[in-house]
VEXRO-375887 format. One record per residue (C-alpha): x, y, z. Coordinates in steps of 0.25 Angstrom, whole numbers, plus 5000, padded with zeros to 4 digits. Layout:
BEGIN
XYZ ...
This chain:
BEGIN
455847175355 456747295352 458247275354 459047385360 460547425358 461447535363 461847555348 461247515335 462047535322 461447545309 462447495298 463647405300 464647465291 465947515297 465347625305 464147535310 464947415314 466047485321 465047575329 464347435333 465647375337 466147485345 464847505352 464847355356 466247375361 465747485370 464747395376 463547445368 462447355363 462447365348 461747325335 462047355321 460947355310 461347315296 460547295283 461547245273 462947205277 463847205289 465047295289 464347395279 464847445265 466247465269 466547315272 465547265262 465647355250 466647465253 467947485261 468347335262 467947265249 468447375241 469747365247 469747215243 469447255229 470647365229 471547265235 471347175224 471647295214 472947315222 473347175220 473047175205 473747305204 474947255210 474947125202 474847205189 476047275193 476847155198 477947185188 478247315196 478647225208 479547135200 478447025199 477946945186 476546895188 476046785178 474746805170 473746915170 473146965183 471646985182 470647035192 469546925195 468347015198 467546905206 468746865214 469047015217 467547045221 467446915229 468746945237 468147085240 466747035244 467346925253 468147035260 466847115262 466146985268 467346965278 467147105283 465647095284 465846965292 466847035301 465847145305 464847035308 465846965317 466247105324 464747125327 464646985333 465947005341 465447135347 464047085349 463447185340 462047145335 461747155320 460247195316 460047155302 459147255294 458847395291 458747495302 457847615304 457947715316 456547735320 456947825332 458147865339 458547735347 457747635338 457947565325 457047475317 457747365309 456947315297 457347195287 458447245278 458047265263 459447235259 460147105257 461347075265 462447135256 463447035250 464446985255 463746975268 462746865266 461846815277 461446915288 462346885300 461846795310 461246845324 460746975318 459547045322 458447095313 457247185311 456647255323 456747375332 458047405339 458447515349 459747585353 460147715359 461147735348 460947705334 462047725324 461847745309 462947685301 462247655288 463347695279 463147745264 462947695250 463447735236 462847875231 462147865218 462147985208 460748005201 460847945187 462047865190 461547775201 462347645202 461547525196 462447415201 462847365187 463447485178 463547595189 464147535202 464347575216 465447525225 464547395228 464547355213 466047405211 466447315222 465947185216 465947185200 465647065193 466647105182 467647215180 467047325171 468047365160 467747515163 467247585176 466847735179 466947775193 466047895198 466747955210 468147955214 468047945229 468647825237 467547725232 467647765217 469247775217 469347635224 468447575214 469147645202 470547595207 470047455209 469347435195 470547505188 471447405194 470547295189 470747345175 469447425174 469447565166 469147655177 468647805176 468347885188 467448015188 467448115199 466748245200 467748305210 469048365205 469948245211 469848095213 469548055228 469048195230 469148195246 470748165245 471848265244 471948315230 473448285229 473148135233 471948125224 472748175212 473848075215 472847955217 472148005204 473548005196 473747855201 472447805198 472447865184 473847795181 473047665184 472047705173 470847765181 470247885173 469748005181 468648115178 468748225188 467748335190 466748245182 465448195185 464648075180 463448145174 462748025168 462847875166 462247795155 462147645156 462347545146 462247395147 463647375153 464247515154 463947655158 464247785151 464447905161 464348055156 465448125164 465348275165 466648355169 466748485177 466948565164 465648515158 466148415148 465748275148 466048135143 465547995144 466247875149 465747735148 466147625158 465747485161 465347515175 465347645184 465547655199 464747765206 465647815218 465047945221 464947935236 463947875245 462547905252 462347885267 461347775271 460347865279 459047825273 458047725279 458647725293 457647815300 458647925301 457648035295 456547995304 457348015317 457948145312 459448115309 460148225302 460848205289 461748295280 462048265266 461448125267 462348085280 461948085294 462348195303 463148155315 464048225325 465548175328 464948055336 463948005326 462748065332 461648105323 460648215328 459748105333 460048055347 460447905346 460747905331 462147905326 462847895312 464147845308 464947815295 464447855281 463047885285 463647995294 464448065283 465848075277 466848035276 466247905272 467247805277 467247675285 468247715295 467547845297 466247765300 467047675309 467647785317 466347865318 465747735323 466647725335 466547875338 465047865338 464947735347 465947785357 465147915359 463847835361 464547745371 465047865378 466547845377 467347965381 468248045371 467448005359 467948105348 467248145334 467848095322 468848195315 468448165300 469748235295 470548115301 469748005294 470647945283 470147915269 470647805260 470447765245 470947635242 471247645227 472647635221 473347715225 472647725239 472247865245 472147895259 471948025267 471548095280 471348235284 471348365276 471748365261 472748475257 471648555250 470648545262 471748585272 472048715264 470548745262 470448735278 471548835278 472548745285 474048785283 474648645279 475848575276 475748465266 476748345264 476848245253 477548115250 477548025238 477647875239 478647875228 479647915239 479247805248 480047685248 479047585252 478047635242 479047625231 479447485235 477947445235 477747505221 476747605227 477547735225 476347815220 475747885232 475948005242 475648055256 475148195258 475048255272 474448385276 474848455289 474348585296 475648675295 475448745308 475148625317 475748505310 474448435310 474248325300 472948365293 472948275281 473548155275 473348105260 473947985254 473947905241 474647775238 474847635242 474247605256 473947745260 472547695265 473347615276 474347735278 473347845281 473047805295 474347855299 473947995296 472647975302 473247935315 474148045314 473048145312 472248085324 473448095333 473648245328 475048215324 475848325319 476848325307 478048315317 477548185323 477248125310 478748165305 479248095317 478447965316 479347855311 478647785298 479147645295 480047625283 479847585272 478347615272 477347695263 476947765276 478247835276 477647925266 476747975276 477848035285 478648085272 477348165269 477348225283 478848265281 478548325268 477548415274 478548475282 479748475272 480448355278 480148245268 481248145268 481048055256 480548145245 
C-alpha cells in the first residue's frame, strides 16, 4: 500500500529537519527520508562536534596562559585525545537524539532508507546501503522502511560531501577529510592542511593548540578567501604568532605516501616548487553536492556547476520538486539551509508575505582562534560594485572589556554607503565575534542607518562597544581611539 503525504523531505540535516518541523507546524502531513544519521552532517560531523573540539582548544589555550591571569597551575597540562574525541562525539550523539525527539513531538514520520524520485510526486525508498553512522547507533524506533510513497511536494535536502582532488584522494589514514580529522586515535606530530576556508582554518587552529606542527596551503592570495582582505590579514598574523605556517598562492601538485607520512610537492605562483613532509594531511578544498542516485536526472531537474537550480523559494524547474541547503548551492552554511527551509515550506503552505532570502545578509563565521565573522560586502567588493563608501575600524586594544579578558587582539570593520548611510558590510576578528555578528545582521535586516546605530546605547563594559565605535569611526566621531 502506498502511503501519501503533503510533504516528503529527503535528508534530515539542518535544512531537512527544519523544513519537516515547520511543515508539521503548519498542519501538513510530513515524512523525512534518512539513510545514515538524523540531523545530518552539521550536528554529527560538522558545526556542532567541531565546536566541541575547538572549545577544548580554547580551555587548553587559557590554561597554558594561566600566569597571564595571576594563576599558578601545578603540573603539566596535556591533551587526552580519547577523552577530547569522546566528548565531541557525545555532544553529536545528544544533538542526533534531539532531532529524533523533535520529529516525534511534531508527528513527523521517519522513513529509513534511500530515496529515489521516480516521477514528480512519487518516491521509492529502498534499503540503505549505508550503516547508521556513529554516534547514532540503532535506527530510531517507529520508523517506516522500504516502499513507495507519494507527496505533492518533495523537498531535496541531501547536503554535500568533501571534494576530492584527482591524485590526492583522501584515504582515511594518511590523507583525511573532516570525518577523520574529527576523531584521531592519536595526535600527529605534524599536519599539512590543504585549503584555508572555514573547515581548514578551524582544524589548523585546533591541532596547533594541541601542539601539532601545522602548515596550511592555499591557492588563493589570502587565507579565508571569502573574508575582507584586512580582516584576513589580521587573522593570519595572529595564527602565525601561534606557530601556524602558511603558503599562499600555492597548490599541492602531488602527494607521495610513505608508511606513516605524506610528502607533498607544493607549486608556487612564480613556478618554483618545494616538498613538505607531514605525518598527516587534511584535504579541505570544498564540497560536492549530493545529487546522484536520487532520480533527479530522470525527472529533468536542472543543475548548474553541480548544484540544483532553484528560485527564491526553493522551487526547481520540475513542479512539485524543491531543493534547499548545500545541494542548492552556496553559501554552504547550516543557517542558510534552515532559513531556506522555512521560506520554502511557508511558500508551499500558501502563507502571505513570504520573501526570498537576501544572500548578502547571511552571516559567515569561522571558529578559529581568533574567531572571524562577517556579513554583507567586503570593502573590495563594495568598490568593485562602484559604491561610494565610508569605512570605520575599531581595535579591541582600545576596548576595556577585551583588555580585561586578555583578548585585546581583534578589530571591527564597518562599511557604509556614503550617500544613504546604509550599513552594507560588517567584518570582525577576535574573541566571541561569532556571537556579536548577529547585531549587525539584525541592523542590516531592519535597514538601520549609521545615525540609528550611533544613537543605540551599548552596555559597558562589553566587547560589543567596539561595534558602535567602528560605526562612529566611519563618520569621524570615534570616542575611544
